Backbone as CSV, one residue per row, in Angstrom:
resi,resn,N_x,N_y,N_z,CA_x,CA_y,CA_z,C_x,C_y,C_z
1,MET,85.665,-22.507,64.158,86.656,-23.540,64.472,87.471,-23.119,65.684
2,SER,87.720,-24.054,66.607,88.492,-23.740,67.798,89.974,-23.665,67.450
3,GLU,90.714,-22.871,68.222,92.148,-22.758,68.016,92.855,-23.815,68.863
4,ARG,93.596,-24.682,68.205,94.367,-25.683,68.931,95.835,-25.285,68.852
5,LYS,96.494,-25.243,69.992,97.889,-24.851,70.042,98.755,-26.102,69.990
6,LEU,99.426,-26.273,68.870,100.309,-27.411,68.663,101.745,-26.927,68.608
7,LYS,102.655,-27.793,68.978,104.071,-27.525,68.790,104.427,-27.842,67.346
8,SER,105.638,-27.503,66.942,106.084,-27.865,65.597,107.572,-28.144,65.617
9,VAL,107.993,-28.954,64.643,109.404,-29.298,64.489,109.702,-29.375,62.999
10,GLU,110.902,-28.968,62.620,111.287,-29.023,61.211,111.730,-30.431,60.837
11,VAL,111.140,-30.940,59.770,111.488,-32.261,59.248,111.633,-32.142,57.735
12,LEU,112.805,-32.462,57.227,113.068,-32.424,55.780,112.679,-31.077,55.174
13,GLY,112.947,-30.013,55.901,112.710,-28.671,55.400,111.298,-28.157,55.566
14,SER,110.408,-28.925,56.164,109.030,-28.502,56.397,108.697,-28.622,57.880
15,GLU,107.680,-27.870,58.299,107.251,-27.924,59.692,106.158,-28.975,59.860
16,MET,106.355,-29.854,60.839,105.320,-30.806,61.220,104.767,-30.408,62.582
17,ALA,103.445,-30.285,62.653,102.773,-29.911,63.892,102.471,-31.162,64.703
18,TYR,102.421,-30.990,66.027,102.138,-32.157,66.861,101.659,-31.745,68.248
19,VAL,100.859,-32.611,68.816,100.450,-32.520,70.216,101.542,-33.164,71.061
20,ASP,101.867,-32.549,72.195,102.860,-33.112,73.119,102.400,-32.796,74.532
21,VAL,101.770,-33.764,75.166,101.217,-33.567,76.508,101.514,-34.801,77.350
22,GLY,101.291,-34.658,78.652,101.409,-35.796,79.540,102.704,-35.816,80.308
23,SER,102.865,-36.850,81.101,104.015,-36.978,81.981,104.895,-38.114,81.496
24,SER,106.177,-37.997,81.775,107.104,-39.054,81.409,108.009,-39.336,82.593
25,SER,108.435,-40.574,82.696,109.374,-40.972,83.739,110.367,-41.939,83.125
26,ALA,111.301,-42.387,83.943,112.337,-43.287,83.433,111.755,-44.601,82.955
27,HIS,110.586,-44.970,83.451,110.030,-46.280,83.132,108.791,-46.217,82.243
28,SER,108.238,-45.034,82.044,107.006,-44.949,81.256,107.334,-44.842,79.769
29,PRO,106.507,-45.424,78.918,106.738,-45.316,77.477,106.288,-43.958,76.950
30,THR,106.617,-43.699,75.713,106.062,-42.570,74.981,104.991,-43.113,74.049
31,VAL,103.770,-42.602,74.166,102.664,-43.086,73.354,102.527,-42.167,72.147
32,VAL,102.679,-42.736,70.960,102.622,-41.977,69.713,101.334,-42.350,68.982
33,PHE,100.476,-41.359,68.785,99.191,-41.539,68.123,99.331,-41.121,66.661
34,LEU,99.010,-42.032,65.745,99.139,-41.743,64.319,97.784,-41.853,63.636
35,HIS,97.353,-40.763,63.031,96.071,-40.710,62.335,96.234,-41.135,60.882
36,GLY,95.097,-41.168,60.170,95.104,-41.499,58.748,94.405,-40.445,57.925
37,ASN,93.699,-40.883,56.900,93.076,-40.013,55.909,91.580,-39.863,56.197
38,PRO,91.008,-38.660,56.204,91.567,-37.330,55.959,91.675,-36.546,57.262
39,THR,92.143,-37.191,58.327,92.055,-36.606,59.660,93.371,-35.952,60.067
40,SER,93.579,-35.809,61.350,94.764,-35.157,61.903,94.872,-35.566,63.363
41,SER,95.779,-34.956,64.088,95.881,-35.220,65.524,94.579,-34.899,66.255
42,TYR,93.726,-34.079,65.647,92.417,-33.753,66.226,91.593,-35.011,66.480
43,LEU,91.821,-36.059,65.696,91.089,-37.309,65.843,91.236,-37.895,67.243
44,TRP,92.378,-37.615,67.898,92.700,-38.224,69.195,92.348,-37.330,70.384
45,ARG,91.677,-36.215,70.132,91.494,-35.193,71.169,90.757,-35.709,72.403
46,ASN,89.842,-36.649,72.236,89.063,-37.152,73.365,89.622,-38.450,73.940
47,ILE,90.692,-38.960,73.348,91.345,-40.179,73.812,92.588,-39.855,74.625
48,ILE,93.369,-38.901,74.162,94.620,-38.545,74.833,94.415,-38.173,76.301
49,PRO,93.362,-37.436,76.692,93.217,-37.104,78.116,93.128,-38.319,79.040
50,HIS,92.704,-39.466,78.535,92.690,-40.685,79.349,94.101,-41.236,79.554
51,VAL,94.978,-40.988,78.575,96.300,-41.610,78.556,97.372,-40.692,79.143
52,SER,97.220,-39.391,78.975,98.285,-38.451,79.349,98.643,-38.451,80.830
53,PRO,97.751,-38.824,81.772,98.217,-38.920,83.161,99.226,-40.040,83.390
54,HIS,99.345,-40.957,82.429,100.179,-42.141,82.623,101.426,-42.157,81.753
55,ALA,101.501,-41.299,80.754,102.631,-41.348,79.820,102.667,-40.061,79.008
56,ARG,103.828,-39.798,78.431,103.924,-38.719,77.467,103.180,-39.120,76.205
57,CYS,102.357,-38.222,75.679,101.537,-38.495,74.503,101.933,-37.552,73.377
58,ILE,102.329,-38.133,72.253,102.726,-37.387,71.062,101.760,-37.733,69.940
59,ALA,101.189,-36.732,69.296,100.273,-36.978,68.174,100.605,-36.013,67.050
60,PRO,101.377,-36.451,66.053,101.715,-35.548,64.952,100.575,-35.417,63.950
61,ASP,100.558,-34.298,63.250,99.798,-34.169,62.016,100.711,-34.648,60.894
62,LEU,100.323,-35.693,60.184,101.143,-36.166,59.070,101.405,-35.022,58.100
63,ILE,102.508,-35.115,57.393,102.840,-34.060,56.445,101.694,-33.905,55.433
64,GLY,101.279,-32.647,55.214,100.155,-32.379,54.318,98.806,-32.409,54.994
65,PHE,98.764,-32.748,56.280,97.507,-32.862,57.013,97.532,-31.954,58.235
66,GLY,96.335,-31.649,58.735,96.229,-30.834,59.938,96.943,-29.503,59.771
67,GLN,97.756,-29.155,60.769,98.495,-27.904,60.748,99.922,-28.061,60.242
68,SER,100.290,-29.252,59.770,101.612,-29.438,59.183,101.680,-28.799,57.801
69,ASP,102.907,-28.522,57.355,103.110,-27.915,56.041,102.659,-28.865,54.926
70,LYS,102.473,-28.268,53.747,102.115,-29.022,52.552,103.186,-28.797,51.476
71,PRO,104.333,-29.458,51.615,105.382,-29.284,50.605,104.956,-29.876,49.263
72,ASP,105.689,-29.529,48.229,105.388,-30.010,46.880,106.031,-31.384,46.699
73,ILE,105.354,-32.421,47.215,105.827,-33.787,47.107,104.694,-34.649,46.554
74,ALA,104.973,-35.902,46.282,103.964,-36.787,45.680,102.952,-37.301,46.707
75,TYR,103.310,-37.262,47.995,102.442,-37.759,49.079,102.152,-39.250,48.956
76,ARG,103.121,-39.978,48.422,103.026,-41.428,48.460,103.363,-41.905,49.875
77,ILE,103.037,-43.153,50.177,103.297,-43.660,51.516,104.793,-43.635,51.823
78,ALA,105.633,-43.810,50.798,107.081,-43.729,51.007,107.497,-42.347,51.469
79,ASP,106.839,-41.301,50.946,107.128,-39.945,51.411,106.752,-39.790,52.882
80,HIS,105.555,-40.256,53.231,105.106,-40.156,54.622,106.038,-40.923,55.562
81,ALA,106.524,-42.082,55.105,107.432,-42.870,55.941,108.721,-42.105,56.224
82,GLN,109.231,-41.380,55.227,110.439,-40.581,55.427,110.191,-39.450,56.422
83,TYR,109.034,-38.804,56.305,108.730,-37.710,57.221,108.501,-38.218,58.641
84,LEU,107.827,-39.367,58.780,107.643,-39.910,60.124,108.979,-40.305,60.734
85,GLU,109.849,-40.920,59.938,111.186,-41.277,60.419,111.915,-40.033,60.920
86,GLY,111.845,-38.968,60.119,112.505,-37.730,60.515,111.883,-37.108,61.742
87,PHE,110.565,-37.198,61.861,109.861,-36.652,63.025,110.284,-37.372,64.303
88,ILE,110.296,-38.689,64.281,110.675,-39.457,65.462,112.125,-39.193,65.837
89,ASP,113.000,-39.096,64.841,114.403,-38.802,65.116,114.573,-37.393,65.673
90,ALA,113.831,-36.426,65.116,113.964,-35.041,65.578,113.554,-34.892,67.033
91,LEU,112.552,-35.657,67.458,112.100,-35.578,68.846,112.834,-36.563,69.751
92,GLY,113.671,-37.415,69.174,114.437,-38.366,69.969,113.567,-39.361,70.721
93,LEU,112.515,-39.835,70.082,111.560,-40.706,70.766,112.084,-42.139,70.848
94,ASP,111.804,-42.759,71.986,112.204,-44.148,72.203,111.191,-44.791,73.139
95,GLU,111.289,-46.108,73.320,110.338,-46.830,74.184,108.901,-46.468,73.780
96,ILE,108.610,-46.649,72.500,107.368,-46.140,71.912,106.250,-47.167,72.010
97,VAL,105.075,-46.694,72.362,103.832,-47.437,72.174,103.064,-46.712,71.077
98,PHE,102.827,-47.377,69.969,102.075,-46.774,68.882,100.580,-47.049,69.062
99,VAL,99.786,-45.992,68.906,98.330,-46.106,68.821,97.970,-45.631,67.425
100,VAL,97.486,-46.552,66.577,97.456,-46.242,65.151,96.103,-46.571,64.531
101,HIS,95.830,-45.865,63.433,94.557,-45.995,62.725,94.786,-45.693,61.254
102,ASP,94.098,-46.445,60.373,94.101,-46.128,58.950,95.552,-46.043,58.465
103,TRP,95.925,-45.028,57.678,97.281,-44.959,57.157,98.314,-44.724,58.242
104,GLY,97.902,-44.189,59.387,98.826,-44.130,60.514,99.288,-45.506,60.939
105,SER,98.430,-46.517,60.721,98.818,-47.887,61.068,99.903,-48.392,60.132
106,ALA,99.770,-48.124,58.838,100.803,-48.559,57.896,102.146,-47.930,58.241
107,LEU,102.119,-46.656,58.575,103.361,-45.959,58.925,103.936,-46.469,60.233
108,GLY,103.080,-46.632,61.254,103.557,-47.092,62.545,104.040,-48.531,62.522
109,LEU,103.330,-49.401,61.815,103.748,-50.799,61.741,105.012,-50.966,60.906
110,ASP,105.131,-50.203,59.829,106.352,-50.252,59.023,107.546,-49.781,59.849
111,TRP,107.383,-48.674,60.576,108.478,-48.175,61.428,108.806,-49.208,62.503
112,SER,107.789,-49.820,63.086,108.012,-50.803,64.150,108.786,-52.020,63.645
113,ARG,108.455,-52.473,62.447,109.177,-53.616,61.886,110.652,-53.306,61.726
114,ARG,110.950,-52.073,61.355,112.339,-51.692,61.100,113.084,-51.256,62.358
115,HIS,112.340,-50.967,63.441,112.965,-50.502,64.684,112.350,-51.225,65.881
116,GLN,112.204,-52.527,65.781,111.411,-53.242,66.778,111.974,-53.135,68.183
117,GLU,113.288,-52.926,68.300,113.884,-52.816,69.633,113.462,-51.531,70.348
118,ARG,112.870,-50.584,69.625,112.445,-49.312,70.225,110.940,-49.249,70.462
119,VAL,110.257,-50.375,70.280,108.800,-50.411,70.379,108.389,-51.250,71.588
120,ARG,107.526,-50.675,72.457,107.038,-51.386,73.644,105.703,-52.081,73.383
121,GLY,104.882,-51.547,72.493,103.578,-52.135,72.249,102.864,-51.438,71.115
122,LEU,101.759,-52.044,70.681,100.991,-51.540,69.543,99.508,-51.622,69.861
123,ALA,98.808,-50.508,69.697,97.347,-50.488,69.809,96.794,-50.219,68.418
124,LEU,96.017,-51.168,67.910,95.565,-51.127,66.522,94.059,-50.950,66.450
125,MET,93.636,-50.166,65.476,92.205,-50.040,65.182,92.040,-49.714,63.706
126,GLU,91.201,-50.486,63.012,90.952,-50.278,61.581,92.259,-50.004,60.840
127,TRP,93.169,-50.966,60.933,94.493,-50.780,60.349,94.533,-51.294,58.906
128,ILE,95.591,-50.890,58.201,95.747,-51.237,56.788,96.329,-52.637,56.675
129,LEU,95.585,-53.515,55.986,95.977,-54.901,55.773,96.260,-55.132,54.287
130,PRO,96.974,-56.201,53.951,97.065,-56.576,52.540,95.697,-57.048,52.048
131,ILE,95.266,-56.561,50.908,93.955,-56.908,50.355,94.210,-57.698,49.067
132,PRO,94.061,-59.032,49.105,94.487,-59.860,47.955,93.759,-59.556,46.656
133,THR,92.434,-59.315,46.712,91.672,-59.027,45.495,90.624,-57.968,45.804
134,TRP,90.051,-57.399,44.761,88.981,-56.429,44.954,87.772,-57.061,45.633
135,LEU,87.573,-58.349,45.425,86.429,-59.028,46.036,86.595,-59.201,47.538
136,ASP,87.797,-58.950,48.044,88.020,-59.003,49.490,87.611,-57.706,50.183
137,ILE,87.104,-56.745,49.433,86.552,-55.510,50.002,85.045,-55.585,49.888
138,ASN,84.355,-55.461,50.997,82.899,-55.519,50.995,82.302,-54.239,50.426
139,GLU,81.119,-54.355,49.852,80.374,-53.164,49.448,79.797,-52.486,50.694
140,PRO,79.621,-51.148,50.682,79.840,-50.219,49.566,81.274,-49.710,49.455
141,GLN,82.181,-50.216,50.305,83.562,-49.750,50.277,84.222,-50.023,48.925
142,ARG,83.936,-51.202,48.339,84.585,-51.557,47.081,84.273,-50.529,45.998
143,SER,83.003,-50.177,45.847,82.618,-49.204,44.817,83.233,-47.841,45.088
144,MET,83.311,-47.473,46.370,83.885,-46.180,46.720,85.356,-46.110,46.317
145,PHE,86.130,-47.141,46.662,87.556,-47.113,46.338,87.793,-47.280,44.839
146,GLN,86.941,-48.015,44.154,87.060,-48.093,42.695,86.808,-46.736,42.058
147,LEU,85.855,-45.991,42.594,85.608,-44.634,42.104,86.827,-43.748,42.348
148,PHE,87.359,-43.773,43.570,88.470,-42.890,43.919,89.739,-43.230,43.142
149,ARG,89.903,-44.489,42.734,91.091,-44.888,41.984,90.871,-44.847,40.482
150,GLY,89.652,-44.503,40.058,89.327,-44.468,38.644,89.457,-43.080,38.045
151,PRO,88.992,-42.912,36.795,89.126,-41.635,36.081,88.432,-40.474,36.773
152,SER,87.386,-40.748,37.553,86.643,-39.673,38.219,87.141,-39.390,39.625
153,GLY,88.197,-40.089,40.047,88.665,-39.962,41.417,89.157,-38.574,41.772
154,ARG,89.948,-37.984,40.879,90.484,-36.645,41.178,89.357,-35.628,41.271
155,GLU,88.406,-35.721,40.375,87.283,-34.778,40.412,86.510,-34.916,41.723
156,ALA,86.274,-36.157,42.154,85.496,-36.373,43.371,86.220,-35.853,44.606
157,ILE,87.531,-36.120,44.704,88.268,-35.774,45.919,88.852,-34.372,45.848
158,ILE,89.464,-34.022,44.729,90.110,-32.708,44.617,89.073,-31.599,44.440
159,ASP,88.152,-31.775,43.513,87.150,-30.728,43.257,85.977,-30.803,44.227
160,GLY,85.503,-31.991,44.493,84.312,-32.142,45.325,84.573,-32.351,46.793
161,ASN,85.853,-32.545,47.179,86.217,-32.759,48.583,85.408,-33.909,49.199
162,ALA,85.173,-34.958,48.396,84.273,-36.037,48.808,84.784,-36.803,50.011
163,PHE,86.107,-36.923,50.160,86.618,-37.717,51.273,86.307,-37.057,52.605
164,VAL,86.376,-35.726,52.636,86.065,-35.002,53.874,84.561,-34.872,54.063
165,GLU,83.853,-34.521,53.008,82.436,-34.199,53.148,81.529,-35.437,53.203
166,LYS,81.959,-36.537,52.587,81.082,-37.714,52.520,81.677,-38.941,53.201
167,THR,82.927,-39.285,52.872,83.498,-40.517,53.412,83.673,-40.433,54.922
168,LEU,84.225,-39.340,55.412,84.439,-39.196,56.851,83.135,-39.290,57.642
169,PRO,82.151,-38.427,57.417,80.918,-38.533,58.207,80.117,-39.797,57.914
170,GLY,80.325,-40.390,56.738,79.575,-41.588,56.380,80.124,-42.869,56.959
171,ARG,81.288,-42.810,57.638,81.902,-44.010,58.189,81.999,-43.946,59.702
172,LEU,81.005,-43.311,60.336,80.898,-43.346,61.790,79.431,-43.372,62.172
173,LEU,79.163,-43.642,63.437,77.790,-43.843,63.881,77.074,-42.544,64.193
174,ARG,77.769,-41.625,64.836,77.113,-40.390,65.277,77.370,-39.270,64.281
175,PRO,76.497,-38.288,64.211,76.781,-37.131,63.355,77.829,-36.231,63.996
176,LEU,78.768,-35.765,63.203,79.737,-34.789,63.692,79.067,-33.437,63.826
177,THR,79.479,-32.674,64.831,78.946,-31.321,65.001,79.523,-30.407,63.931
178,GLY,78.932,-29.240,63.794,79.451,-28.263,62.846,80.880,-27.872,63.163
179,GLU,81.196,-27.706,64.443,82.556,-27.346,64.846,83.539,-28.462,64.493
180,GLU,83.127,-29.703,64.713,84.009,-30.825,64.392,84.254,-30.921,62.883
181,MET,83.210,-30.764,62.092,83.390,-30.795,60.641,84.285,-29.657,60.180
182,ASP,84.148,-28.484,60.788,85.007,-27.356,60.418,86.477,-27.671,60.705
183,GLU,86.747,-28.360,61.816,88.130,-28.750,62.127,88.684,-29.675,61.045
184,TYR,87.882,-30.609,60.603,88.350,-31.547,59.583,88.430,-30.904,58.202
185,ARG,87.582,-29.923,57.938,87.631,-29.230,56.641,88.824,-28.286,56.538
186,CYS,89.189,-27.694,57.652,90.113,-26.554,57.641,91.409,-26.790,56.856
187,PRO,92.058,-27.960,56.959,93.309,-28.126,56.205,93.123,-28.270,54.699
188,PHE,91.873,-28.396,54.251,91.624,-28.734,52.844,90.583,-27.804,52.224
189,LEU,90.737,-26.517,52.467,89.713,-25.560,52.031,89.767,-25.283,50.536
190,ASP,90.904,-25.494,49.887,90.991,-25.250,48.450,91.464,-26.525,47.755
191,PRO,91.138,-26.695,46.480,91.473,-27.942,45.783,92.951,-28.307,45.834
192,LYS,93.841,-27.332,45.735,95.270,-27.624,45.734,95.697,-28.326,47.014
193,SER,95.047,-28.007,48.123,95.431,-28.566,49.417,95.001,-30.022,49.579
194,ARG,94.203,-30.539,48.654,93.614,-31.876,48.827,94.418,-32.994,48.168
195,GLU,95.557,-32.673,47.587,96.377,-33.704,46.954,96.734,-34.834,47.922
196,PRO,97.108,-34.542,49.184,97.420,-35.650,50.098,96.222,-36.572,50.328
197,VAL,95.022,-36.004,50.370,93.814,-36.804,50.586,93.542,-37.695,49.387
198,TYR,93.765,-37.179,48.194,93.561,-37.958,46.969,94.549,-39.110,46.862
199,ARG,95.787,-38.864,47.259,96.822,-39.867,47.055,96.586,-41.130,47.879
200,PHE,96.111,-40.996,49.109,96.031,-42.157,49.993,95.146,-43.292,49.466
201,PRO,93.925,-43.064,48.988,93.164,-44.211,48.478,93.823,-44.880,47.279
202,ASN,94.652,-44.146,46.569,95.378,-44.732,45.454,96.605,-45.531,45.907
203,GLU,96.933,-45.444,47.177,98.033,-46.215,47.743,97.563,-47.518,48.375
204,LEU,96.264,-47.711,48.534,95.769,-48.910,49.194,96.313,-50.171,48.518
205,PRO,96.817,-51.129,49.308,97.434,-52.334,48.735,96.381,-53.354,48.319
206,ILE,95.883,-53.218,47.089,94.803,-54.067,46.585,95.300,-54.852,45.370
207,ALA,95.163,-56.172,45.422,95.516,-57.052,44.300,96.939,-56.810,43.811
208,GLY,97.846,-56.600,44.765,99.262,-56.452,44.437,99.699,-55.080,43.995
209,ALA,98.798,-54.114,43.948,99.147,-52.770,43.472,98.712,-51.710,44.481
210,PRO,99.517,-50.646,44.606,100.856,-50.449,44.025,101.859,-51.471,44.590
211,ALA,102.760,-51.912,43.765,103.634,-53.024,44.136,104.486,-52.710,45.360
212,ASP,105.026,-51.479,45.437,105.902,-51.156,46.567,105.123,-51.080,47.875
213,VAL,103.895,-50.540,47.817,103.073,-50.465,49.018,102.632,-51.867,49.438
214,TYR,102.242,-52.666,48.476,101.818,-54.033,48.788,102.958,-54.796,49.464
215,ALA,104.165,-54.635,48.966,105.320,-55.313,49.565,105.558,-54.811,50.990
216,MET,105.431,-53.513,51.200,105.626,-52.953,52.531,104.607,-53.506,53.514
217,VAL,103.336,-53.559,53.094,102.270,-54.027,53.974,102.417,-55.519,54.254
218,LEU,102.764,-56.301,53.249,103.014,-57.723,53.472,104.140,-57.927,54.482
219,ALA,105.186,-57.129,54.369,106.340,-57.281,55.266,105.950,-56.994,56.708
220,TYR,105.229,-55.882,56.947,104.894,-55.606,58.347,103.804,-56.530,58.858
221,ASP,102.934,-57.022,57.962,101.906,-57.949,58.399,102.533,-59.276,58.854
222,GLU,103.491,-59.777,58.086,104.180,-61.004,58.472,104.953,-60.800,59.772
223,TRP,105.614,-59.644,59.904,106.347,-59.350,61.135,105.407,-59.316,62.334
224,LEU,104.267,-58.631,62.176,103.316,-58.501,63.280,102.830,-59.871,63.739
225,LEU,102.487,-60.740,62.804,101.942,-62.047,63.153,102.991,-62.961,63.785
226,ASP,104.258,-62.692,63.520,105.337,-63.487,64.116,105.910,-62.859,65.384
227,SER,105.549,-61.629,65.667,106.146,-60.894,66.772,105.474,-61.250,68.098
228,ASP,106.228,-61.070,69.177,105.636,-61.222,70.507,105.398,-59.870,71.179
229,LYS,105.421,-58.797,70.384,105.112,-57.478,70.939,103.677,-57.464,71.476
230,PRO,103.438,-56.816,72.608,102.065,-56.704,73.104,101.198,-55.899,72.139
231,VAL,100.029,-56.438,71.847,99.094,-55.803,70.921,97.756,-55.619,71.620
232,LEU,97.225,-54.408,71.545,95.871,-54.109,71.995,95.042,-53.902,70.737
233,LEU,94.102,-54.797,70.504,93.380,-54.832,69.225,91.938,-54.389,69.451
234,PHE,91.617,-53.197,68.946,90.250,-52.688,69.006,89.528,-53.066,67.716
235,HIS,88.268,-53.481,67.837,87.521,-53.799,66.624,86.042,-53.493,66.806
236,VAL,85.404,-53.276,65.662,83.973,-52.987,65.603,83.358,-53.891,64.549
237,GLU,82.042,-53.915,64.513,81.340,-54.727,63.526,80.320,-53.871,62.793
238,PRO,80.383,-53.799,61.436,81.160,-54.670,60.546,82.574,-54.191,60.247
239,GLY,82.932,-52.938,60.608,84.235,-52.415,60.231,84.315,-52.135,58.739
240,VAL,85.456,-51.599,58.320,85.712,-51.353,56.900,86.881,-52.221,56.432
241,PHE,88.077,-51.976,56.976,89.226,-52.805,56.627,89.297,-54.057,57.504
242,VAL,88.934,-53.908,58.766,89.099,-54.995,59.732,87.729,-55.592,60.035
243,THR,87.348,-56.553,59.222,86.051,-57.215,59.345,86.119,-58.282,60.448
244,PRO,84.977,-58.781,60.905,85.001,-59.818,61.948,85.843,-61.031,61.580
245,ALA,85.820,-61.463,60.328,86.628,-62.615,59.927,88.116,-62.318,60.061
246,ARG,88.514,-61.102,59.695,89.923,-60.739,59.816,90.319,-60.583,61.273
247,VAL,89.428,-60.060,62.096,89.695,-59.960,63.538,89.980,-61.346,64.105
248,ALA,89.143,-62.312,63.758,89.313,-63.667,64.275,90.671,-64.233,63.877
249,ARG,91.097,-63.963,62.648,92.404,-64.463,62.195,93.529,-63.885,63.034
250,TYR,93.465,-62.583,63.305,94.552,-61.954,64.048,94.537,-62.366,65.513
251,ILE,93.370,-62.490,66.102,93.299,-62.928,67.494,93.887,-64.331,67.628
252,ALA,93.621,-65.187,66.642,94.140,-66.554,66.681,95.647,-66.612,66.471
253,ARG,96.193,-65.686,65.680,97.607,-65.758,65.304,98.529,-64.936,66.188
254,LEU,98.058,-63.798,66.691,98.936,-62.925,67.461,99.340,-63.603,68.767
255,LYS,100.607,-63.457,69.127,101.155,-64.177,70.272,100.891,-63.483,71.603
256,ASN,100.667,-62.183,71.570,100.540,-61.429,72.820,99.477,-60.350,72.616
257,CYS,98.224,-60.792,72.532,97.142,-59.904,72.101,96.045,-59.817,73.143
258,ARG,95.556,-58.606,73.354,94.346,-58.371,74.123,93.351,-57.692,73.179
259,ASP,92.196,-58.296,72.978,91.248,-57.710,72.028,90.073,-57.098,72.766
260,ILE,89.576,-56.004,72.205,88.454,-55.275,72.780,87.456,-54.976,71.676
261,LYS,86.281,-55.575,71.780,85.215,-55.268,70.841,84.472,-54.045,71.348
262,LEU,84.487,-53.008,70.558,83.859,-51.747,70.960,82.354,-51.761,70.736
263,GLY,81.886,-52.521,69.757,80.471,-52.548,69.421,80.272,-52.392,67.930
264,GLN,79.136,-51.859,67.542,78.878,-51.588,66.140,79.735,-50.416,65.673
265,GLY,80.091,-50.425,64.412,80.878,-49.308,63.920,81.446,-49.566,62.544
266,TRP,82.058,-48.530,61.991,82.629,-48.596,60.661,84.130,-48.344,60.703
267,HIS,84.545,-47.116,60.575,85.974,-46.869,60.409,86.530,-45.869,61.428
268,PHE,85.891,-44.725,61.585,86.437,-43.679,62.445,85.953,-43.895,63.882
269,VAL,86.461,-44.963,64.473,85.973,-45.420,65.778,86.321,-44.450,66.904
270,GLN,87.342,-43.615,66.691,87.727,-42.649,67.724,86.626,-41.638,67.995
271,GLU,85.801,-41.357,66.992,84.710,-40.409,67.178,83.498,-41.064,67.856
272,ASP,83.374,-42.375,67.738,82.239,-43.075,68.327,82.528,-43.628,69.713
273,TYR,83.791,-44.015,69.979,84.123,-44.702,71.233,85.372,-44.123,71.908
274,PRO,85.486,-42.802,72.045,86.733,-42.253,72.593,87.007,-42.673,74.031
275,ASP,85.991,-42.700,74.871,86.223,-43.021,76.280,86.612,-44.485,76.452
276,ALA,85.963,-45.370,75.725,86.296,-46.788,75.815,87.720,-47.049,75.326
277,ILE,88.101,-46.394,74.242,89.452,-46.567,73.705,90.481,-46.001,74.671
278,GLY,90.262,-44.767,75.123,91.228,-44.117,76.001,91.406,-44.846,77.317
279,SER,90.314,-45.278,77.937,90.433,-45.959,79.227,91.091,-47.321,79.072
280,ALA,90.839,-48.011,77.951,91.475,-49.315,77.721,92.985,-49.161,77.531
281,ILE,93.411,-48.141,76.792,94.848,-47.904,76.612,95.494,-47.589,77.951
282,ALA,94.849,-46.725,78.745,95.392,-46.361,80.046,95.543,-47.580,80.959
283,ALA,94.582,-48.489,80.918,94.655,-49.686,81.752,95.681,-50.688,81.247
284,TRP,95.948,-50.680,79.948,96.888,-51.620,79.316,98.341,-51.215,79.514
285,LEU,98.621,-49.922,79.536,100.006,-49.447,79.593,100.808,-50.045,80.758
286,PRO,100.250,-50.111,81.978,101.062,-50.659,83.073,101.420,-52.128,82.920
287,THR,100.773,-52.835,81.990,101.061,-54.258,81.795,102.250,-54.485,80.857
288,LEU,102.711,-53.429,80.208,103.763,-53.614,79.200,105.126,-53.826,79.855
């Protein structure tokens, strides 16, 4: 595994690691990259170099992920929201452009709804949407999430490390190299370290549950669809959370949207299309 040198900052008594590169000026935004499950700031390694010549780029490891600490907390989305709030405050970030994926999208969109005056734009890919019923999840994703939320879920994720070993490589087009897999495995080498990975699929807002998460996602979804914030919408086909039908709905409803179809793909699009994503963000930033 390669050694990545990240900075760190104390948030709520724990250290959060983060990438901090690029240039900033009085007029340039700060681009904040937020990853999801079971990844880290490493997910953005091939995208940030396209963006960093144009803006300061910040990519934290969510608490419990990457090189950040693993405090003894429940790792519910509410916990992550508190840590992200503290992280942004500790670094004094403003004029933010969020580039978000998976659970990073839920955190970034929730923060944006509550601090919209500090947000310049949003770049979305495979983001967390409200899921009205289990039938709104296509197979094989439905069976996978039912397994992870069922009686065998802890055994599969905590003991078998299934989210890292199977879900991650199974939701992209190209095979990850041994070095890349080692980077993703490293934060979760023992069962105790995998609690954050287990918690996230159990937080997915499906059929109204968990109620607090579902309410949070509904709130930011309604805000996003009513907002005039600039949105850069990346999508693939068939996708996992963001299917072609859902893409069409958002393109039709969003008031200030530029959409980019990357091609075929599933969920971890950063590993399949880093150059296309990075160059599109770099070209979009001057328009904000």
